[in-house]
VOVO-398239 format. One record per residue (C-alpha): residue in one letter; z, y, x; residue number from 1. Coordinates in steps of 0.25 Angstrom, whole numbers, plus 2048, in hexadecimal, padded with zeros to 3 digits. Example, Ala and Ser with C-alpha at 12.3 -4.5 7.8 and 13.67 -1.06 7.14 Angstrom:
<nodes>
[node "A",[81F,7EE,831],1]
[node "S",[81D,7FC,837],2]
</nodes>
This chain:
<nodes>
[node "X",[800,800,800],1]
[node "X",[7FD,80E,805],2]
[node "X",[7FE,81C,7FF],3]
[node "X",[7F2,823,7FB],4]
[node "X",[7ED,82F,803],5]
[node "X",[7EF,83C,7FD],6]
[node "X",[7E1,841,802],7]
[node "X",[7D4,83A,804],8]
[node "X",[7C6,83C,80B],9]
[node "X",[7BB,838,802],10]
[node "X",[7B0,835,80C],11]
[node "X",[7A1,834,808],12]
[node "X",[79A,829,810],13]
[node "X",[78D,82C,80A],14]
[node "X",[78D,83B,80D],15]
[node "X",[791,837,81C],16]
[node "X",[785,82E,81D],17]
[node "X",[77C,838,816],18]
[node "X",[781,842,820],19]
[node "X",[77D,83A,82C],20]
[node "X",[76F,837,826],21]
[node "X",[76D,846,824],22]
[node "X",[770,848,833],23]
[node "X",[767,83D,836],24]
[node "X",[75B,843,82E],25]
[node "X",[75E,851,835],26]
[node "X",[75F,84A,842],27]
[node "X",[750,846,841],28]
[node "X",[74B,83B,84B],29]
[node "X",[758,83B,853],30]
[node "X",[763,831,850],31]
[node "X",[770,835,849],32]
[node "X",[77D,831,84D],33]
[node "X",[78B,835,847],34]
[node "X",[797,83B,84E],35]
[node "X",[7A3,833,848],36]
[node "X",[7AE,838,852],37]
[node "X",[7BB,83C,84D],38]
[node "X",[7BB,830,843],39]
[node "X",[7AE,835,83D],40]
[node "X",[7B3,844,83C],41]
[node "X",[7C0,83F,835],42]
[node "X",[7B9,837,82A],43]
[node "X",[7BB,829,830],44]
[node "X",[7B1,823,83A],45]
[node "X",[7B3,815,836],46]
[node "X",[7AD,819,828],47]
[node "X",[7A2,823,82E],48]
[node "X",[79C,81A,838],49]
[node "X",[798,80E,830],50]
[node "X",[792,817,826],51]
[node "X",[789,81F,830],52]
[node "X",[786,812,837],53]
[node "X",[780,80C,82A],54]
[node "X",[779,819,828],55]
[node "X",[772,817,835],56]
[node "X",[77A,81F,83F],57]
[node "X",[77B,818,84D],58]
[node "X",[781,822,856],59]
[node "X",[790,826,854],60]
[node "X",[798,830,85C],61]
[node "X",[7A7,830,85E],62]
[node "X",[7B0,838,867],63]
[node "X",[7BA,82D,86D],64]
[node "X",[7BA,81E,870],65]
[node "X",[7C5,81C,866],66]
[node "X",[7BB,821,85B],67]
[node "X",[7B0,818,860],68]
[node "X",[7BA,80C,860],69]
[node "X",[7BE,80F,851],70]
[node "X",[7AF,80D,84D],71]
[node "X",[7AA,803,857],72]
[node "X",[7AB,7F8,84D],73]
[node "X",[7A3,7FF,843],74]
[node "X",[796,801,84B],75]
[node "X",[791,7FC,858],76]
[node "X",[799,804,862],77]
[node "X",[78D,807,86A],78]
[node "X",[789,811,85F],79]
[node "X",[796,819,861],80]
[node "X",[796,824,86C],81]
[node "X",[7A3,82A,871],82]
[node "X",[7A1,839,873],83]
[node "X",[7AD,83C,87C],84]
[node "X",[7A9,832,887],85]
[node "X",[7B1,827,88E],86]
[node "X",[7BC,828,898],87]
[node "X",[7BF,81E,8A3],88]
[node "X",[7CA,817,89B],89]
[node "X",[7C1,815,88F],90]
[node "X",[7B5,80E,896],91]
[node "X",[7B9,7FF,894],92]
[node "X",[7BC,802,885],93]
[node "X",[7B0,80A,883],94]
[node "X",[7A7,800,889],95]
[node "X",[7AD,7F4,881],96]
[node "X",[7AC,7FC,874],97]
[node "X",[79D,800,877],98]
[node "X",[79D,80E,872],99]
[node "X",[795,818,87A],100]
[node "X",[79C,823,882],101]
[node "X",[796,831,882],102]
[node "X",[799,836,891],103]
[node "X",[79C,844,892],104]
[node "X",[7A0,846,8A1],105]
[node "X",[79A,842,8AF],106]
[node "X",[7A7,83A,8B1],107]
[node "X",[7A5,832,8A4],108]
[node "X",[797,82F,8A8],109]
[node "X",[79B,82A,8B6],110]
[node "X",[7A6,822,8B1],111]
[node "X",[79E,81C,8A6],112]
[node "X",[793,818,8B0],113]
[node "X",[79D,813,8BA],114]
[node "X",[7A3,80A,8AF],115]
[node "X",[796,804,8AD],116]
[node "X",[78E,80D,8A5],117]
[node "X",[786,80A,899],118]
[node "X",[782,811,88C],119]
[node "X",[788,81F,88A],120]
[node "X",[785,82D,885],121]
[node "X",[787,83A,88C],122]
[node "X",[78B,847,887],123]
[node "X",[785,854,88E],124]
[node "X",[78B,862,88B],125]
[node "X",[780,86B,887],126]
[node "X",[788,877,885],127]
[node "X",[794,874,87D],128]
[node "X",[79D,872,889],129]
[node "X",[7A6,868,882],130]
[node "X",[7A3,85A,886],131]
[node "X",[797,854,88E],132]
[node "X",[790,855,89C],133]
[node "X",[78D,863,8A0],134]
[node "X",[77F,866,8A5],135]
[node "X",[784,868,8B3],136]
[node "X",[78A,859,8B3],137]
[node "X",[77D,853,8AF],138]
[node "X",[776,84B,8BB],139]
[node "X",[76D,83F,8BD],140]
[node "X",[777,839,8C5],141]
[node "X",[782,83A,8BB],142]
[node "X",[779,833,8B1],143]
[node "X",[773,828,8BB],144]
[node "X",[774,81A,8B4],145]
[node "X",[77A,820,8A7],146]
[node "X",[776,81A,89A],147]
[node "X",[775,826,891],148]
[node "X",[772,823,882],149]
[node "X",[775,830,87C],150]
[node "X",[775,83E,883],151]
[node "X",[77C,847,87B],152]
[node "X",[782,856,879],153]
[node "X",[789,85D,86E],154]
[node "X",[785,86A,868],155]
[node "X",[790,875,867],156]
[node "X",[78B,87E,85C],157]
[node "X",[780,877,854],158]
[node "X",[786,87C,847],159]
[node "X",[782,88A,84C],160]
[node "X",[775,891,84E],161]
[node "X",[778,895,85D],162]
[node "X",[770,895,86A],163]
[node "X",[77A,88A,86F],164]
[node "X",[773,87F,868],165]
[node "X",[766,881,86F],166]
[node "X",[76D,883,87C],167]
[node "X",[774,876,87A],168]
[node "X",[767,86F,876],169]
[node "X",[75F,874,882],170]
[node "X",[76B,870,88C],171]
[node "X",[76B,862,885],172]
[node "X",[75C,860,887],173]
[node "X",[75E,864,896],174]
[node "X",[769,85A,898],175]
[node "X",[763,84F,891],176]
[node "X",[756,850,899],177]
[node "X",[75F,84D,8A5],178]
[node "X",[766,841,89F],179]
[node "X",[760,834,89B],180]
[node "X",[765,82F,88E],181]
[node "X",[760,827,882],182]
[node "X",[763,831,878],183]
[node "X",[767,840,876],184]
[node "X",[770,846,86C],185]
[node "X",[775,854,86A],186]
[node "X",[776,858,85B],187]
[node "X",[782,857,853],188]
[node "X",[782,85A,844],189]
[node "X",[77F,868,845],190]
[node "X",[776,866,850],191]
[node "X",[76D,85D,848],192]
[node "X",[769,868,83F],193]
[node "X",[765,871,84C],194]
[node "X",[758,868,84B],195]
[node "X",[750,85D,853],196]
[node "X",[751,863,860],197]
[node "X",[760,860,860],198]
[node "X",[75F,852,85A],199]
[node "X",[75A,84A,867],200]
[node "X",[75C,83B,865],201]
[node "X",[769,83B,85D],202]
[node "X",[772,845,855],203]
[node "X",[781,844,853],204]
[node "X",[785,84A,846],205]
[node "X",[794,84A,843],206]
[node "X",[79A,854,839],207]
[node "X",[78E,854,830],208]
[node "X",[790,845,82D],209]
[node "X",[79D,848,827],210]
[node "X",[799,853,81E],211]
[node "X",[798,861,826],212]
[node "X",[78B,868,825],213]
[node "X",[78E,870,832],214]
[node "X",[782,878,831],215]
[node "X",[77B,87E,824],216]
[node "X",[76E,875,826],217]
[node "X",[777,869,824],218]
[node "X",[77D,86D,817],219]
[node "X",[774,866,80E],220]
[node "X",[773,859,816],221]
[node "X",[782,857,819],222]
[node "X",[78C,852,80E],223]
[node "X",[79B,852,80D],224]
[node "X",[7A1,845,812],225]
[node "X",[7B0,848,80F],226]
[node "X",[7B8,84C,803],227]
[node "X",[7C7,84E,803],228]
[node "X",[7D0,84B,7F8],229]
[node "X",[7DF,84D,7F7],230]
[node "X",[7EA,84B,7EC],231]
[node "X",[7F1,856,7E4],232]
[node "X",[800,855,7E7],233]
[node "X",[805,860,7DE],234]
[node "X",[800,86A,7D4],235]
[node "X",[808,877,7D1],236]
[node "X",[806,884,7C9],237]
[node "X",[80A,890,7D0],238]
[node "X",[80C,89F,7CC],239]
[node "X",[806,8AB,7D3],240]
[node "X",[80B,8AF,7E0],241]
[node "X",[80F,8A1,7E5],242]
[node "X",[80E,89E,7F4],243]
[node "X",[807,891,7F8],244]
[node "X",[808,889,805],245]
[node "X",[80E,88C,812],246]
[node "X",[810,89B,816],247]
[node "X",[80B,89F,808],248]
[node "X",[7FD,8A1,80C],249]
[node "X",[7F8,8A1,7FD],250]
[node "X",[7FE,8A6,7F1],251]
[node "X",[7FB,8A4,7E2],252]
[node "X",[7F5,8B0,7DC],253]
[node "X",[7F6,8AB,7CE],254]
[node "X",[7FB,89F,7C7],255]
[node "X",[7F5,893,7CF],256]
[node "X",[7F4,884,7CE],257]
[node "X",[7F8,87E,7DC],258]
[node "X",[7F5,870,7E1],259]
[node "X",[7FA,86A,7ED],260]
[node "X",[7F1,860,7F3],261]
[node "X",[7F5,855,7FE],262]
[node "X",[7EB,85A,809],263]
[node "X",[7EE,862,815],264]
[node "X",[7EB,865,824],265]
[node "X",[7F1,857,828],266]
[node "X",[7E5,851,820],267]
[node "X",[7DC,85B,827],268]
[node "X",[7DB,866,81D],269]
[node "X",[7DD,872,827],270]
[node "X",[7E7,87D,825],271]
[node "X",[7DA,886,826],272]
[node "X",[7D7,882,817],273]
[node "X",[7E3,88A,812],274]
[node "X",[7DF,893,807],275]
[node "X",[7D0,890,80A],276]
[node "X",[7CE,881,807],277]
[node "X",[7CA,87C,7F9],278]
[node "X",[7CE,86F,7F1],279]
[node "X",[7C6,86A,7E5],280]
[node "X",[7CF,867,7D9],281]
[node "X",[7C9,861,7CD],282]
[node "X",[7BC,866,7D1],283]
[node "X",[7C0,874,7D4],284]
[node "X",[7C1,87B,7E2],285]
[node "X",[7CF,880,7E4],286]
[node "X",[7D5,887,7F0],287]
[node "X",[7DF,882,7FB],288]
[node "X",[7EA,88C,7FB],289]
[node "X",[7F5,88F,804],290]
[node "X",[7F6,888,812],291]
[node "X",[7F1,87A,814],292]
[node "X",[7FE,871,817],293]
[node "X",[7FF,865,81F],294]
[node "X",[7FD,85B,813],295]
[node "X",[7FB,865,807],296]
[node "X",[7F1,86F,802],297]
[node "X",[7F3,878,7F6],298]
[node "X",[7E8,87C,7EC],299]
[node "X",[7E7,886,7E1],300]
[node "X",[7E0,881,7D5],301]
[node "X",[7DC,886,7C8],302]
[node "X",[7E3,884,7BA],303]
[node "X",[7D7,87C,7B5],304]
[node "X",[7D6,872,7C0],305]
[node "X",[7E2,869,7BC],306]
[node "X",[7E6,863,7C9],307]
[node "X",[7F1,858,7C8],308]
[node "X",[7FA,852,7D2],309]
[node "X",[7F4,846,7D9],310]
[node "X",[7E5,84B,7D6],311]
[node "X",[7DB,84A,7E1],312]
[node "X",[7D5,857,7E6],313]
[node "X",[7C9,859,7F0],314]
[node "X",[7CC,861,7FC],315]
[node "X",[7C0,86B,7FF],316]
[node "X",[7B9,865,80B],317]
[node "X",[7AB,869,80C],318]
[node "X",[7AA,86A,81B],319]
[node "X",[7A2,876,81D],320]
[node "X",[7AA,87E,812],321]
[node "X",[7B7,879,817],322]
[node "X",[7B3,87D,825],323]
[node "X",[7AF,88B,821],324]
[node "X",[7BC,88D,819],325]
[node "X",[7C6,888,823],326]
[node "X",[7BF,88B,830],327]
[node "X",[7C0,87D,835],328]
[node "X",[7B4,875,83A],329]
[node "X",[7AF,86A,831],330]
[node "X",[7B1,861,83D],331]
[node "X",[7C0,864,83E],332]
[node "X",[7C1,864,82E],333]
[node "X",[7BC,855,82E],334]
[node "X",[7C3,850,83B],335]
[node "X",[7D0,855,836],336]
[node "X",[7D1,84D,829],337]
[node "X",[7DE,846,82A],338]
[node "X",[7E1,837,829],339]
[node "X",[7EA,839,81C],340]
[node "X",[7DE,839,813],341]
[node "X",[7D8,82C,80E],342]
[node "X",[7C9,82B,811],343]
[node "X",[7C0,825,806],344]
[node "X",[7B2,822,80A],345]
[node "X",[7A7,821,7FF],346]
</nodes>
C-alpha cells in the first residue's frame, strides 16, 4: 500500500514522438538524434528513450556515464553518447558498457587512445568556450590513429539572430576540415531552424522534443508534452483587505475565494511565479497570488468556479508562456520538476 501523490505530471508520449518527427523533417537529409540527458530533461529517460527508438531515433546523448547506464538495457549501448567525456577511472566500466565517449580535451583523447582506443566522438569548441577542444589544440598528431565517429560542436546563441551563429559555423567548418570523422554535428533544437548549412550529418535536438518552441519558427511544429495537476487542499472565502502568504506580498481588494493547492517550489514550481503564475480551475484561468511556498500555492478564484477540497487543478505550464512570466528558461523549468509528482504517461 502506498499513499497517492498530491500532484501528477501527465506526459504525452504521442506529442513527444511527433515533436521528434517534426525536428527530423526540419533536419532535411541529416539524421536526427535526441538529447536525453538530465533524465530526459526531467521527464524520465526510461520512458522517453523507448518511444523515440521506436519512432526511428538512433543517436541518444546523455551527460554522464550513470545516465548511460540507466538506459543501456533499453537500446544498444553503442547508440548512446556520453557528452562529458570519460575519466581514467571510468575506462573499464565505459568499455564494458559499450556507450561511446565524447572526448573533450587532449588529455582525454590521449588517455582513450593509450587505453586501447576504439570508436569515439570528439567535441570541438567553435566559439562557446565551455567544453571541447580549442582550435589551438587541434593537430594531426593528436588525432593520429583515433577512430572518430561524430565530430561535434555546440551553438551558443542559436535561438537569437546574432553574428555568433555564422562565426561558429565558419569555425566548425574549418576545424572539421582538419579532423577526419565519419559524421559531423552542430545543430541543437534552435540550430535546426537556422537552415541546412547548420545540419551537417546529424542534428541533436533536445528542448524542442519536450515541448518548448524556443524560436518562433517552431511554434506550429512543437506541442506540449507536460501537463501538471495538483490537489486543492483548502477553500476559503476572504473579505477585502486580507493579506495572503509570506510577507503579505498580496492582499485581497474585495471579497475573494482563495484556494490552497499542494504544489510549491519543492515540486519545481519556482518562487518566481509568485503573483504572476496561473492555474486552471474548472476551465478558468486564475492567478497565483502571494508567495510560492515550499509545498503550497494560493490561487484567487471567481465565485462561479465552485472549487472543492480534493479537486484537481492544472498548473499553467505552457513552457514559453511560463518562461516569459517567470524569467526562467524552459530548460530550467523542466529539469527542476520534482520527484514528488506521479508521472503518468499516455
